[in-house]
C-alpha positions, 0 to 999 in steps of 0.5 A: 663415303663409307659403306656404313654411312650409306646404310645409315640413310632411311630406305624404308620409304618404298612401301610395296603392296603385297611384299610377300607375294612380290618376293615369292613371285620373283624368287620363284621365277628366277630359280625356275630360269636358272640351271644348277649342278645338283651335285655341287652344293656351292654351284653357281645358279646360272641365269638361262634367259636374256643377258644384257650386253655386259653378260649379266642376267636381265629381268623385268619386274612389276610392283605396286606402291602405296603412298601416304594418302593411300593412293596405289601406283603401278611401277615397272622396272628393268634390272639385273637378276643378281641385284634382284636376288640379293635385294629379295633374299636379304631385304635390301629393296633399296638396291632395286632403285635405279638411282641408287648407285652407291653399292655394287652387288658383286659376284665372289664367284666371278660369274656374271650370270650367277644368281646364287645368293651365297655368291653375292656380296654388297661392296663399294665400286672400287672394292668390286673392281679389285675383285676383277684383278683378283680373278685375273691374277689369281691372288693367293691368298685372296685379300677380299672378305668374303674370299673369292671363289675360284673355279678350276 
């Protein structure tokens, strides 16, 4: 299955009540809980709260959905901060679905706790795994698009 095939499905079935408030609330919360080097415009935004066992930022969120018949249902989710940032920044809310595992949100900076949306990219799992090899071996030039960001 290719990336274009996955995106061709209809993910618009999720109808979140007050989507603008939802986006603003969680993007603001994430930014407030990150540290960043103000002098470097390309710096990582490092999550300063809870990390999962793999070292990724961890976040709990709540939202309401409305069904076709008008019933409002409350939901609670747990996820990784970088997936939330990507989903909210690039209107990819399907990435928040815990059953949606086809696409990884990878860090081109190779920093697991980074929440900078400019350092995040959606890729299939094998492509994301190949970035790990790139980091370890410091391939020059980097074969990925967008290219990996290396910190010296």
